[in-house]
GUVO-692393 format. One record per residue: residue number from 1; residue in three letters; x, y, z of N, C-alpha, C in turn. Coordinates in Angstrom, 3 decimals, padded with zeros to 6 digits, m for minus. Layout:
BEGIN
<node><fimar>NUM</fimar><panu>ALA</panu><n_east>X</n_east><n_north>Y</n_north><n_up>Z</n_up><ca_east>X</ca_east><ca_north>Y</ca_north><ca_up>Z</ca_up><c_east>X</c_east><c_north>Y</c_north><c_up>Z</c_up></node>
...
END
This chain:
BEGIN
<node><fimar>1</fimar><panu>UNK</panu><n_east>010.567</n_east><n_north>007.690</n_north><n_up>m007.053</n_up><ca_east>010.613</ca_east><ca_north>008.034</ca_north><ca_up>m005.577</ca_up><c_east>009.595</c_east><c_north>007.731</c_north><c_up>m004.920</c_up></node>
<node><fimar>2</fimar><panu>UNK</panu><n_east>009.573</n_east><n_north>006.801</n_north><n_up>m004.200</n_up><ca_east>009.209</ca_east><ca_north>006.367</ca_north><ca_up>m002.971</ca_up><c_east>010.132</c_east><c_north>006.633</c_north><c_up>m001.226</c_up></node>
<node><fimar>3</fimar><panu>UNK</panu><n_east>009.380</n_east><n_north>006.699</n_north><n_up>m000.486</n_up><ca_east>009.784</ca_east><ca_north>006.810</ca_north><ca_up>001.247</ca_up><c_east>008.410</c_east><c_north>005.920</c_north><c_up>002.142</c_up></node>
<node><fimar>4</fimar><panu>UNK</panu><n_east>009.678</n_east><n_north>005.211</n_north><n_up>002.694</n_up><ca_east>008.355</ca_east><ca_north>004.070</ca_north><ca_up>003.907</ca_up><c_east>008.338</c_east><c_north>005.635</c_north><c_up>004.843</c_up></node>
<node><fimar>5</fimar><panu>UNK</panu><n_east>007.297</n_east><n_north>004.680</n_north><n_up>005.687</n_up><ca_east>006.857</ca_east><ca_north>005.543</ca_north><ca_up>007.096</ca_up><c_east>008.331</c_east><c_north>005.844</c_north><c_up>007.848</c_up></node>
<node><fimar>6</fimar><panu>UNK</panu><n_east>009.300</n_east><n_north>004.874</n_north><n_up>008.343</n_up><ca_east>010.048</ca_east><ca_north>005.287</ca_north><ca_up>009.063</ca_up><c_east>011.031</c_east><c_north>006.413</c_north><c_up>008.652</c_up></node>
<node><fimar>7</fimar><panu>UNK</panu><n_east>011.144</n_east><n_north>006.228</n_north><n_up>006.967</n_up><ca_east>012.258</ca_east><ca_north>006.901</ca_north><ca_up>006.445</ca_up><c_east>012.320</c_east><c_north>008.653</c_north><c_up>006.815</c_up></node>
<node><fimar>8</fimar><panu>UNK</panu><n_east>010.304</n_east><n_north>008.847</n_north><n_up>006.636</n_up><ca_east>009.833</ca_east><ca_north>009.953</ca_north><ca_up>006.970</ca_up><c_east>010.189</c_east><c_north>010.827</c_north><c_up>008.420</c_up></node>
<node><fimar>9</fimar><panu>UNK</panu><n_east>010.084</n_east><n_north>010.057</n_north><n_up>008.926</n_up><ca_east>010.415</ca_east><ca_north>010.046</ca_north><ca_up>010.025</ca_up><c_east>011.773</c_east><c_north>010.189</c_north><c_up>010.458</c_up></node>
<node><fimar>10</fimar><panu>UNK</panu><n_east>012.640</n_east><n_north>010.042</n_north><n_up>010.623</n_up><ca_east>013.632</ca_east><ca_north>009.960</ca_north><ca_up>010.752</ca_up><c_east>014.566</c_east><c_north>011.536</c_north><c_up>009.109</c_up></node>
<node><fimar>11</fimar><panu>UNK</panu><n_east>013.484</n_east><n_north>011.717</n_north><n_up>008.697</n_up><ca_east>014.160</ca_east><ca_north>013.169</ca_north><ca_up>007.756</ca_up><c_east>014.339</c_east><c_north>014.020</c_north><c_up>009.117</c_up></node>
<node><fimar>12</fimar><panu>UNK</panu><n_east>015.470</n_east><n_north>015.076</n_north><n_up>008.046</n_up><ca_east>016.210</ca_east><ca_north>015.896</ca_north><ca_up>009.206</ca_up><c_east>015.103</c_east><c_north>016.961</c_north><c_up>009.017</c_up></node>
<node><fimar>13</fimar><panu>UNK</panu><n_east>014.166</n_east><n_north>016.856</n_north><n_up>007.878</n_up><ca_east>013.568</ca_east><ca_north>018.122</ca_north><ca_up>007.983</ca_up><c_east>012.077</c_east><c_north>017.759</c_north><c_up>008.119</c_up></node>
<node><fimar>14</fimar><panu>UNK</panu><n_east>010.577</n_east><n_north>018.503</n_north><n_up>008.201</n_up><ca_east>009.626</ca_east><ca_north>017.862</ca_north><ca_up>008.121</ca_up><c_east>009.218</c_east><c_north>018.155</c_north><c_up>006.150</c_up></node>
<node><fimar>15</fimar><panu>UNK</panu><n_east>008.400</n_east><n_north>016.803</n_north><n_up>005.846</n_up><ca_east>007.531</ca_east><ca_north>017.348</ca_north><ca_up>004.355</ca_up><c_east>007.159</c_east><c_north>018.178</c_north><c_up>003.991</c_up></node>
<node><fimar>16</fimar><panu>UNK</panu><n_east>007.204</n_east><n_north>018.690</n_north><n_up>002.734</n_up><ca_east>006.032</ca_east><ca_north>019.560</ca_north><ca_up>002.315</ca_up><c_east>004.982</c_east><c_north>019.507</c_north><c_up>002.993</c_up></node>
<node><fimar>17</fimar><panu>UNK</panu><n_east>004.522</n_east><n_north>018.596</n_north><n_up>002.228</n_up><ca_east>002.777</ca_east><ca_north>017.914</ca_north><ca_up>002.536</ca_up><c_east>002.363</c_east><c_north>016.189</c_north><c_up>002.612</c_up></node>
<node><fimar>18</fimar><panu>UNK</panu><n_east>001.521</n_east><n_north>016.139</n_north><n_up>003.376</n_up><ca_east>001.331</ca_east><ca_north>014.974</ca_north><ca_up>003.861</ca_up><c_east>m000.289</c_east><c_north>014.742</c_north><c_up>003.005</c_up></node>
<node><fimar>19</fimar><panu>UNK</panu><n_east>m000.399</n_east><n_north>013.800</n_north><n_up>001.894</n_up><ca_east>m001.716</ca_east><ca_north>013.962</ca_north><ca_up>000.980</ca_up><c_east>m002.629</c_east><c_north>013.169</c_north><c_up>001.400</c_up></node>
<node><fimar>20</fimar><panu>UNK</panu><n_east>m003.850</n_east><n_north>012.771</n_north><n_up>002.080</n_up><ca_east>m004.385</ca_east><ca_north>011.301</ca_north><ca_up>002.038</ca_up><c_east>m005.266</c_east><c_north>011.424</c_north><c_up>001.114</c_up></node>
<node><fimar>21</fimar><panu>UNK</panu><n_east>m004.899</n_east><n_north>010.691</n_north><n_up>m000.314</n_up><ca_east>m005.782</ca_east><ca_north>010.725</ca_north><ca_up>m001.491</ca_up><c_east>m007.066</c_east><c_north>009.889</c_north><c_up>m001.717</c_up></node>
<node><fimar>22</fimar><panu>UNK</panu><n_east>m008.003</n_east><n_north>010.555</n_north><n_up>m001.897</n_up><ca_east>m009.083</ca_east><ca_north>009.422</ca_north><ca_up>m001.693</ca_up><c_east>m009.467</c_east><c_north>008.886</c_north><c_up>m003.160</c_up></node>
<node><fimar>23</fimar><panu>UNK</panu><n_east>m009.084</n_east><n_north>007.643</n_north><n_up>m002.668</n_up><ca_east>m008.624</ca_east><ca_north>006.335</ca_north><ca_up>m003.793</ca_up><c_east>m010.911</c_east><c_north>006.452</c_north><c_up>m004.078</c_up></node>
<node><fimar>24</fimar><panu>UNK</panu><n_east>m011.673</n_east><n_north>006.420</n_north><n_up>m003.093</n_up><ca_east>m012.910</ca_east><ca_north>005.690</ca_north><ca_up>m003.328</ca_up><c_east>m013.489</c_east><c_north>006.410</c_north><c_up>m002.541</c_up></node>
<node><fimar>25</fimar><panu>UNK</panu><n_east>m014.680</n_east><n_north>005.584</n_north><n_up>m002.431</n_up><ca_east>m015.858</ca_east><ca_north>006.104</ca_north><ca_up>m000.824</ca_up><c_east>m014.944</c_east><c_north>006.212</c_north><c_up>000.304</c_up></node>
<node><fimar>26</fimar><panu>UNK</panu><n_east>m013.921</n_east><n_north>005.010</n_north><n_up>000.347</n_up><ca_east>m013.662</ca_east><ca_north>003.855</ca_north><ca_up>001.694</ca_up><c_east>m012.319</c_east><c_north>003.806</c_north><c_up>001.508</c_up></node>
<node><fimar>27</fimar><panu>UNK</panu><n_east>m011.697</n_east><n_north>004.068</n_north><n_up>000.635</n_up><ca_east>m009.869</ca_east><ca_north>003.900</ca_north><ca_up>000.619</ca_up><c_east>m009.810</c_east><c_north>004.851</c_north><c_up>000.082</c_up></node>
<node><fimar>28</fimar><panu>UNK</panu><n_east>m008.327</n_east><n_north>005.170</n_north><n_up>000.700</n_up><ca_east>m007.244</ca_east><ca_north>006.286</ca_north><ca_up>001.327</ca_up><c_east>m005.727</c_east><c_north>006.110</c_north><c_up>001.256</c_up></node>
<node><fimar>29</fimar><panu>UNK</panu><n_east>m005.193</n_east><n_north>006.529</n_north><n_up>000.292</n_up><ca_east>m003.757</ca_east><ca_north>006.124</ca_north><ca_up>000.046</ca_up><c_east>m002.880</c_east><c_north>007.373</c_north><c_up>000.588</c_up></node>
<node><fimar>30</fimar><panu>UNK</panu><n_east>m001.306</n_east><n_north>007.276</n_north><n_up>001.179</n_up><ca_east>m001.022</ca_east><ca_north>007.908</ca_north><ca_up>001.620</ca_up><c_east>m000.045</c_east><c_north>008.597</c_north><c_up>000.597</c_up></node>
<node><fimar>31</fimar><panu>UNK</panu><n_east>m000.187</n_east><n_north>009.847</n_north><n_up>000.201</n_up><ca_east>001.639</ca_east><ca_north>010.846</ca_north><ca_up>m000.500</ca_up><c_east>001.654</c_east><c_north>011.535</c_north><c_up>000.235</c_up></node>
<node><fimar>32</fimar><panu>UNK</panu><n_east>003.174</n_east><n_north>012.294</n_north><n_up>m000.463</n_up><ca_east>003.937</ca_east><ca_north>012.917</ca_north><ca_up>m000.071</ca_up><c_east>004.082</c_east><c_north>013.877</c_north><c_up>m000.625</c_up></node>
<node><fimar>33</fimar><panu>UNK</panu><n_east>005.024</n_east><n_north>014.905</n_north><n_up>m000.498</n_up><ca_east>005.416</ca_east><ca_north>016.251</ca_north><ca_up>m001.107</ca_up><c_east>006.357</c_east><c_north>016.918</c_north><c_up>m000.646</c_up></node>
<node><fimar>34</fimar><panu>UNK</panu><n_east>007.786</n_east><n_north>016.286</n_north><n_up>m001.056</n_up><ca_east>008.155</ca_east><ca_north>017.054</ca_north><ca_up>m000.500</ca_up><c_east>009.221</c_east><c_north>017.692</c_north><c_up>m001.945</c_up></node>
<node><fimar>35</fimar><panu>UNK</panu><n_east>010.198</n_east><n_north>019.062</n_north><n_up>m001.904</n_up><ca_east>011.087</ca_east><ca_north>019.571</ca_north><ca_up>m002.030</ca_up><c_east>010.606</c_east><c_north>019.183</c_north><c_up>m003.717</c_up></node>
<node><fimar>36</fimar><panu>UNK</panu><n_east>009.364</n_east><n_north>019.565</n_north><n_up>m004.301</n_up><ca_east>009.198</ca_east><ca_north>019.416</ca_north><ca_up>m005.675</ca_up><c_east>008.796</c_east><c_north>018.015</c_north><c_up>m005.971</c_up></node>
<node><fimar>37</fimar><panu>UNK</panu><n_east>009.183</n_east><n_north>017.020</n_north><n_up>m005.024</n_up><ca_east>008.832</ca_east><ca_north>015.620</ca_north><ca_up>m005.561</ca_up><c_east>007.655</c_east><c_north>015.036</c_north><c_up>m005.288</c_up></node>
<node><fimar>38</fimar><panu>UNK</panu><n_east>006.397</n_east><n_north>014.677</n_north><n_up>m005.501</n_up><ca_east>004.919</ca_east><ca_north>013.898</ca_north><ca_up>m005.212</ca_up><c_east>005.619</c_east><c_north>012.438</c_north><c_up>m005.277</c_up></node>
<node><fimar>39</fimar><panu>UNK</panu><n_east>005.556</n_east><n_north>011.965</n_north><n_up>m003.849</n_up><ca_east>005.503</ca_east><ca_north>010.119</ca_north><ca_up>m003.924</ca_up><c_east>004.467</c_east><c_north>009.726</c_north><c_up>m003.092</c_up></node>
<node><fimar>40</fimar><panu>UNK</panu><n_east>004.433</n_east><n_north>007.776</n_north><n_up>m002.931</n_up><ca_east>003.387</ca_east><ca_north>007.172</ca_north><ca_up>m002.741</ca_up><c_east>004.567</c_east><c_north>006.444</c_north><c_up>m001.393</c_up></node>
<node><fimar>41</fimar><panu>UNK</panu><n_east>003.819</n_east><n_north>006.745</n_north><n_up>000.124</n_up><ca_east>004.070</ca_east><ca_north>006.818</ca_north><ca_up>000.946</ca_up><c_east>003.859</c_east><c_north>005.087</c_north><c_up>001.364</c_up></node>
<node><fimar>42</fimar><panu>UNK</panu><n_east>005.000</n_east><n_north>004.108</n_north><n_up>001.503</n_up><ca_east>005.179</ca_east><ca_north>003.098</ca_north><ca_up>002.067</ca_up><c_east>005.190</c_east><c_north>002.413</c_north><c_up>002.998</c_up></node>
<node><fimar>43</fimar><panu>UNK</panu><n_east>004.292</n_east><n_north>001.137</n_north><n_up>003.984</n_up><ca_east>004.934</ca_east><ca_north>001.318</ca_north><ca_up>005.142</ca_up><c_east>006.325</c_east><c_north>000.774</c_north><c_up>005.086</c_up></node>
<node><fimar>44</fimar><panu>UNK</panu><n_east>007.086</n_east><n_north>m000.196</n_north><n_up>006.307</n_up><ca_east>008.503</ca_east><ca_north>m000.700</ca_north><ca_up>006.612</ca_up><c_east>008.552</c_east><c_north>m001.886</c_north><c_up>006.190</c_up></node>
<node><fimar>45</fimar><panu>UNK</panu><n_east>007.168</n_east><n_north>m002.294</n_north><n_up>005.930</n_up><ca_east>006.546</ca_east><ca_north>m003.792</ca_north><ca_up>004.587</ca_up><c_east>007.482</c_east><c_north>m004.110</c_north><c_up>003.688</c_up></node>
<node><fimar>46</fimar><panu>UNK</panu><n_east>006.878</n_east><n_north>m002.517</n_north><n_up>002.612</n_up><ca_east>007.303</ca_east><ca_north>m002.269</ca_north><ca_up>001.535</ca_up><c_east>005.353</c_east><c_north>m002.324</c_north><c_up>000.647</c_up></node>
<node><fimar>47</fimar><panu>UNK</panu><n_east>004.560</n_east><n_north>m002.367</n_north><n_up>001.561</n_up><ca_east>002.943</ca_east><ca_north>m001.513</ca_north><ca_up>001.414</ca_up><c_east>002.588</c_east><c_north>m000.573</c_north><c_up>001.093</c_up></node>
<node><fimar>48</fimar><panu>UNK</panu><n_east>002.253</n_east><n_north>m000.312</n_north><n_up>000.237</n_up><ca_east>001.882</ca_east><ca_north>001.666</ca_north><ca_up>000.150</ca_up><c_east>000.650</c_east><c_north>001.378</c_north><c_up>001.272</c_up></node>
<node><fimar>49</fimar><panu>UNK</panu><n_east>000.765</n_east><n_north>002.411</n_north><n_up>002.072</n_up><ca_east>m000.396</ca_east><ca_north>003.040</ca_north><ca_up>002.705</ca_up><c_east>m001.798</c_east><c_north>003.707</c_north><c_up>002.709</c_up></node>
<node><fimar>50</fimar><panu>UNK</panu><n_east>m002.392</n_east><n_north>002.415</n_north><n_up>002.978</n_up><ca_east>m004.071</ca_east><ca_north>002.582</ca_north><ca_up>002.626</ca_up><c_east>m004.738</c_east><c_north>002.519</c_north><c_up>004.026</c_up></node>
<node><fimar>51</fimar><panu>UNK</panu><n_east>m005.418</n_east><n_north>003.394</n_north><n_up>004.123</n_up><ca_east>m006.869</ca_east><ca_north>003.406</ca_north><ca_up>004.956</ca_up><c_east>m007.785</c_east><c_north>003.269</c_north><c_up>004.979</c_up></node>
<node><fimar>52</fimar><panu>UNK</panu><n_east>m008.660</n_east><n_north>002.675</n_north><n_up>005.394</n_up><ca_east>m009.923</ca_east><ca_north>002.594</ca_north><ca_up>004.672</ca_up><c_east>m010.891</c_east><c_north>004.002</c_north><c_up>005.490</c_up></node>
<node><fimar>53</fimar><panu>UNK</panu><n_east>m010.299</n_east><n_north>004.840</n_north><n_up>006.402</n_up><ca_east>m010.945</ca_east><ca_north>005.947</ca_north><ca_up>006.141</ca_up><c_east>m010.636</c_east><c_north>007.002</c_north><c_up>007.029</c_up></node>
<node><fimar>54</fimar><panu>UNK</panu><n_east>m011.262</n_east><n_north>008.482</n_north><n_up>006.680</n_up><ca_east>m010.400</ca_east><ca_north>009.386</ca_north><ca_up>007.189</ca_up><c_east>m009.765</c_east><c_north>009.540</c_north><c_up>008.276</c_up></node>
<node><fimar>55</fimar><panu>UNK</panu><n_east>m010.764</n_east><n_north>008.646</n_north><n_up>009.725</n_up><ca_east>m009.883</ca_east><ca_north>008.928</ca_north><ca_up>011.250</ca_up><c_east>m008.732</c_east><c_north>007.944</c_north><c_up>011.499</c_up></node>
<node><fimar>56</fimar><panu>UNK</panu><n_east>m008.519</n_east><n_north>006.782</n_north><n_up>010.026</n_up><ca_east>m007.908</ca_east><ca_north>006.009</ca_north><ca_up>010.541</ca_up><c_east>m006.465</c_east><c_north>006.519</c_north><c_up>009.781</c_up></node>
<node><fimar>57</fimar><panu>UNK</panu><n_east>m006.639</n_east><n_north>007.350</n_north><n_up>008.545</n_up><ca_east>m005.686</ca_east><ca_north>008.020</ca_north><ca_up>007.818</ca_up><c_east>m004.996</c_east><c_north>009.130</c_north><c_up>008.756</c_up></node>
<node><fimar>58</fimar><panu>UNK</panu><n_east>m005.945</n_east><n_north>009.842</n_north><n_up>009.742</n_up><ca_east>m005.469</ca_east><ca_north>010.979</ca_north><ca_up>010.487</ca_up><c_east>m004.098</c_east><c_north>010.156</c_north><c_up>011.354</c_up></node>
<node><fimar>59</fimar><panu>UNK</panu><n_east>m004.760</n_east><n_north>008.904</n_north><n_up>012.193</n_up><ca_east>m004.230</ca_east><ca_north>008.024</ca_north><ca_up>013.376</ca_up><c_east>m002.483</c_east><c_north>008.119</c_north><c_up>012.324</c_up></node>
<node><fimar>60</fimar><panu>UNK</panu><n_east>m002.505</n_east><n_north>007.342</n_north><n_up>010.445</n_up><ca_east>m001.971</ca_east><ca_north>007.116</ca_north><ca_up>010.276</ca_up><c_east>000.009</c_east><c_north>008.337</c_north><c_up>010.189</c_up></node>
<node><fimar>61</fimar><panu>UNK</panu><n_east>m001.041</n_east><n_north>009.621</n_north><n_up>009.912</n_up><ca_east>m000.186</ca_east><ca_north>010.563</ca_north><ca_up>009.608</ca_up><c_east>000.437</c_east><c_north>011.532</c_north><c_up>011.438</c_up></node>
<node><fimar>62</fimar><panu>UNK</panu><n_east>m000.049</n_east><n_north>010.873</n_north><n_up>012.057</n_up><ca_east>m000.070</ca_east><ca_north>012.150</ca_north><ca_up>013.542</ca_up><c_east>001.378</c_east><c_north>011.962</c_north><c_up>013.729</c_up></node>
<node><fimar>63</fimar><panu>UNK</panu><n_east>002.011</n_east><n_north>010.566</n_north><n_up>013.650</n_up><ca_east>003.673</ca_east><ca_north>011.008</ca_north><ca_up>014.212</ca_up><c_east>004.786</c_east><c_north>011.472</c_north><c_up>013.068</c_up></node>
<node><fimar>64</fimar><panu>UNK</panu><n_east>004.359</n_east><n_north>012.107</n_north><n_up>012.131</n_up><ca_east>004.875</ca_east><ca_north>012.451</ca_north><ca_up>011.037</ca_up><c_east>004.901</c_east><c_north>013.519</c_north><c_up>010.811</c_up></node>
<node><fimar>65</fimar><panu>UNK</panu><n_east>006.274</n_east><n_north>014.319</n_north><n_up>010.591</n_up><ca_east>006.943</ca_east><ca_north>015.722</ca_north><ca_up>010.403</ca_up><c_east>006.329</c_east><c_north>016.111</c_north><c_up>009.036</c_up></node>
<node><fimar>66</fimar><panu>UNK</panu><n_east>005.402</n_east><n_north>017.310</n_north><n_up>009.821</n_up><ca_east>005.748</ca_east><ca_north>017.958</ca_north><ca_up>007.745</ca_up><c_east>004.452</c_east><c_north>019.153</c_north><c_up>008.524</c_up></node>
<node><fimar>67</fimar><panu>UNK</panu><n_east>004.935</n_east><n_north>020.173</n_north><n_up>007.208</n_up><ca_east>004.680</ca_east><ca_north>021.286</ca_north><ca_up>007.153</ca_up><c_east>003.053</c_east><c_north>021.413</c_north><c_up>007.208</c_up></node>
<node><fimar>68</fimar><panu>UNK</panu><n_east>002.172</n_east><n_north>020.590</n_north><n_up>005.890</n_up><ca_east>000.733</ca_east><ca_north>020.174</ca_north><ca_up>006.118</ca_up><c_east>000.161</c_east><c_north>019.196</c_north><c_up>006.065</c_up></node>
<node><fimar>69</fimar><panu>UNK</panu><n_east>m000.683</n_east><n_north>018.599</n_north><n_up>005.676</n_up><ca_east>m001.504</ca_east><ca_north>017.304</ca_north><ca_up>005.760</ca_up><c_east>m002.969</c_east><c_north>017.793</c_north><c_up>005.090</c_up></node>
<node><fimar>70</fimar><panu>UNK</panu><n_east>m002.883</n_east><n_north>017.037</n_north><n_up>004.522</n_up><ca_east>m004.818</ca_east><ca_north>017.485</ca_north><ca_up>003.460</ca_up><c_east>m005.131</c_east><c_north>016.192</c_north><c_up>003.372</c_up></node>
<node><fimar>71</fimar><panu>UNK</panu><n_east>m006.694</n_east><n_north>015.972</n_north><n_up>002.881</n_up><ca_east>m006.935</ca_east><ca_north>015.264</ca_north><ca_up>002.238</ca_up><c_east>m007.716</c_east><c_north>015.558</c_north><c_up>001.038</c_up></node>
<node><fimar>72</fimar><panu>UNK</panu><n_east>m007.403</n_east><n_north>014.667</n_north><n_up>000.020</n_up><ca_east>m006.952</ca_east><ca_north>015.149</ca_north><ca_up>m001.284</ca_up><c_east>m007.875</c_east><c_north>014.429</c_north><c_up>m001.705</c_up></node>
<node><fimar>73</fimar><panu>UNK</panu><n_east>m008.690</n_east><n_north>015.266</n_north><n_up>m002.441</n_up><ca_east>m009.714</ca_east><ca_north>014.711</ca_north><ca_up>m003.457</ca_up><c_east>m009.619</c_east><c_north>014.605</c_north><c_up>m004.960</c_up></node>
<node><fimar>74</fimar><panu>UNK</panu><n_east>m009.616</n_east><n_north>013.903</n_north><n_up>m005.784</n_up><ca_east>m009.660</ca_east><ca_north>013.268</ca_north><ca_up>m006.993</ca_up><c_east>m010.702</c_east><c_north>013.749</c_north><c_up>m007.471</c_up></node>
<node><fimar>75</fimar><panu>UNK</panu><n_east>m010.575</n_east><n_north>014.442</n_north><n_up>m008.644</n_up><ca_east>m011.793</ca_east><ca_north>014.870</ca_north><ca_up>m009.982</ca_up><c_east>m012.230</c_east><c_north>013.225</c_north><c_up>m009.906</c_up></node>
<node><fimar>76</fimar><panu>UNK</panu><n_east>m013.791</n_east><n_north>013.690</n_north><n_up>m010.452</n_up><ca_east>m014.570</ca_east><ca_north>011.751</ca_north><ca_up>m010.396</ca_up><c_east>m013.761</c_east><c_north>011.385</c_north><c_up>m011.989</c_up></node>
<node><fimar>77</fimar><panu>UNK</panu><n_east>m013.255</n_east><n_north>011.909</n_north><n_up>m012.857</n_up><ca_east>m012.689</ca_east><ca_north>011.823</ca_north><ca_up>m014.367</ca_up><c_east>m011.547</c_east><c_north>010.819</c_north><c_up>m013.455</c_up></node>
<node><fimar>78</fimar><panu>UNK</panu><n_east>m010.513</n_east><n_north>011.272</n_north><n_up>m012.726</n_up><ca_east>m009.494</ca_east><ca_north>010.629</ca_north><ca_up>m012.247</ca_up><c_east>m009.832</c_east><c_north>009.425</c_north><c_up>m012.284</c_up></node>
<node><fimar>79</fimar><panu>UNK</panu><n_east>m010.683</n_east><n_north>008.927</n_north><n_up>m011.098</n_up><ca_east>m011.120</ca_east><ca_north>008.170</ca_north><ca_up>m010.234</ca_up><c_east>m011.754</c_east><c_north>006.685</c_north><c_up>m010.923</c_up></node>
<node><fimar>80</fimar><panu>UNK</panu><n_east>m012.473</n_east><n_north>007.379</n_north><n_up>m012.329</n_up><ca_east>m012.771</ca_east><ca_north>006.812</ca_north><ca_up>m013.351</ca_up><c_east>m012.028</c_east><c_north>006.035</c_north><c_up>m014.686</c_up></node>
<node><fimar>81</fimar><panu>UNK</panu><n_east>m011.164</n_east><n_north>006.803</n_north><n_up>m014.388</n_up><ca_east>m010.545</ca_east><ca_north>006.560</ca_north><ca_up>m015.709</ca_up><c_east>m008.569</c_east><c_north>005.979</c_north><c_up>m014.995</c_up></node>
<node><fimar>82</fimar><panu>UNK</panu><n_east>m008.820</n_east><n_north>006.358</n_north><n_up>m014.070</n_up><ca_east>m007.254</ca_east><ca_north>005.629</ca_north><ca_up>m013.499</ca_up><c_east>m005.690</c_east><c_north>006.321</c_north><c_up>m014.145</c_up></node>
<node><fimar>83</fimar><panu>UNK</panu><n_east>m005.642</n_east><n_north>007.032</n_north><n_up>m013.847</n_up><ca_east>m004.433</ca_east><ca_north>007.727</ca_north><ca_up>m014.431</ca_up><c_east>m003.425</c_east><c_north>007.331</c_north><c_up>m014.102</c_up></node>
<node><fimar>84</fimar><panu>UNK</panu><n_east>m002.743</n_east><n_north>007.564</n_north><n_up>m015.106</n_up><ca_east>m001.309</ca_east><ca_north>007.268</ca_north><ca_up>m015.230</ca_up><c_east>m000.746</c_east><c_north>007.122</c_north><c_up>m013.230</c_up></node>
<node><fimar>85</fimar><panu>UNK</panu><n_east>000.508</n_east><n_north>006.388</n_north><n_up>m013.223</n_up><ca_east>001.313</ca_east><ca_north>005.899</ca_north><ca_up>m011.581</ca_up><c_east>001.878</c_east><c_north>007.602</c_north><c_up>m011.153</c_up></node>
<node><fimar>86</fimar><panu>UNK</panu><n_east>001.206</n_east><n_north>007.668</n_north><n_up>m010.670</n_up><ca_east>001.939</ca_east><ca_north>008.971</ca_north><ca_up>m010.312</ca_up><c_east>001.338</c_east><c_north>010.685</c_north><c_up>m010.428</c_up></node>
<node><fimar>87</fimar><panu>UNK</panu><n_east>001.069</n_east><n_north>010.567</n_north><n_up>m011.699</n_up><ca_east>m000.199</ca_east><ca_north>012.089</ca_north><ca_up>m011.864</ca_up><c_east>m001.891</c_east><c_north>011.873</c_north><c_up>m011.475</c_up></node>
<node><fimar>88</fimar><panu>UNK</panu><n_east>m001.975</n_east><n_north>013.073</n_north><n_up>m010.630</n_up><ca_east>m002.667</ca_east><ca_north>013.330</ca_north><ca_up>m010.644</ca_up><c_east>m003.241</c_east><c_north>014.883</c_north><c_up>m011.175</c_up></node>
<node><fimar>89</fimar><panu>UNK</panu><n_east>m004.869</n_east><n_north>014.825</n_north><n_up>m011.368</n_up><ca_east>m004.944</ca_east><ca_north>016.239</ca_north><ca_up>m011.538</ca_up><c_east>m005.366</c_east><c_north>017.318</c_north><c_up>m010.230</c_up></node>
<node><fimar>90</fimar><panu>UNK</panu><n_east>m005.360</n_east><n_north>018.777</n_north><n_up>m010.693</n_up><ca_east>m006.121</ca_east><ca_north>019.504</ca_north><ca_up>m009.440</ca_up><c_east>m007.558</c_east><c_north>019.052</c_north><c_up>m009.005</c_up></node>
<node><fimar>91</fimar><panu>UNK</panu><n_east>m007.237</n_east><n_north>019.273</n_north><n_up>m008.069</n_up><ca_east>m008.565</ca_east><ca_north>018.581</ca_north><ca_up>m007.170</ca_up><c_east>m008.960</c_east><c_north>019.746</c_north><c_up>m005.973</c_up></node>
<node><fimar>92</fimar><panu>UNK</panu><n_east>m009.603</n_east><n_north>019.221</n_north><n_up>m004.538</n_up><ca_east>m009.806</ca_east><ca_north>019.962</ca_north><ca_up>m003.971</ca_up><c_east>m009.290</c_east><c_north>019.061</c_north><c_up>m002.998</c_up></node>
<node><fimar>93</fimar><panu>UNK</panu><n_east>m008.651</n_east><n_north>019.990</n_north><n_up>m002.091</n_up><ca_east>m007.713</ca_east><ca_north>020.090</ca_north><ca_up>m000.772</ca_up><c_east>m008.664</c_east><c_north>020.188</c_north><c_up>000.575</c_up></node>
<node><fimar>94</fimar><panu>UNK</panu><n_east>m008.795</n_east><n_north>019.633</n_north><n_up>001.104</n_up><ca_east>m009.117</ca_east><ca_north>020.010</ca_north><ca_up>002.698</ca_up><c_east>m007.655</c_east><c_north>020.024</c_north><c_up>004.061</c_up></node>
<node><fimar>95</fimar><panu>UNK</panu><n_east>m007.702</n_east><n_north>020.437</n_north><n_up>004.790</n_up><ca_east>m006.913</ca_east><ca_north>020.075</ca_north><ca_up>005.826</ca_up><c_east>m006.694</c_east><c_north>019.537</c_north><c_up>007.142</c_up></node>
<node><fimar>96</fimar><panu>UNK</panu><n_east>m005.907</n_east><n_north>019.025</n_north><n_up>007.127</n_up><ca_east>m006.549</ca_east><ca_north>017.768</ca_north><ca_up>008.189</ca_up><c_east>m005.602</c_east><c_north>018.439</c_north><c_up>009.414</c_up></node>
<node><fimar>97</fimar><panu>UNK</panu><n_east>m006.381</n_east><n_north>017.907</n_north><n_up>010.230</n_up><ca_east>m005.341</ca_east><ca_north>018.343</ca_north><ca_up>011.908</ca_up><c_east>m005.029</c_east><c_north>016.886</c_north><c_up>012.398</c_up></node>
<node><fimar>98</fimar><panu>UNK</panu><n_east>m004.605</n_east><n_north>016.577</n_north><n_up>013.079</n_up><ca_east>m004.023</ca_east><ca_north>015.452</ca_north><ca_up>013.939</ca_up><c_east>m004.610</c_east><c_north>015.718</c_north><c_up>015.663</c_up></node>
<node><fimar>99</fimar><panu>UNK</panu><n_east>m005.847</n_east><n_north>016.824</n_north><n_up>015.946</n_up><ca_east>m006.356</ca_east><ca_north>016.875</ca_north><ca_up>016.965</ca_up><c_east>m007.655</c_east><c_north>016.486</c_north><c_up>017.088</c_up></node>
END
């Protein structure tokens, strides 16, 4: 499953969690969890939502309805071994606020 930013904005409920996933020290990809499913978030042009900083990521999620937003830091093993698409191991989650 995947959703665009526009689709998330037009849901009749807030998604359970927005996750700014650290891909490396200067790249973060936006994922969401909703109703038990985790999925990548795409732009309205069909590109994955990726930011170059945490602050840029915060700005990207600012207008989206969600119950929580977190910075998701994967374990070093996951970053080095590039896990299968959609799979993420347990890692550190740090709450993000838009203010």
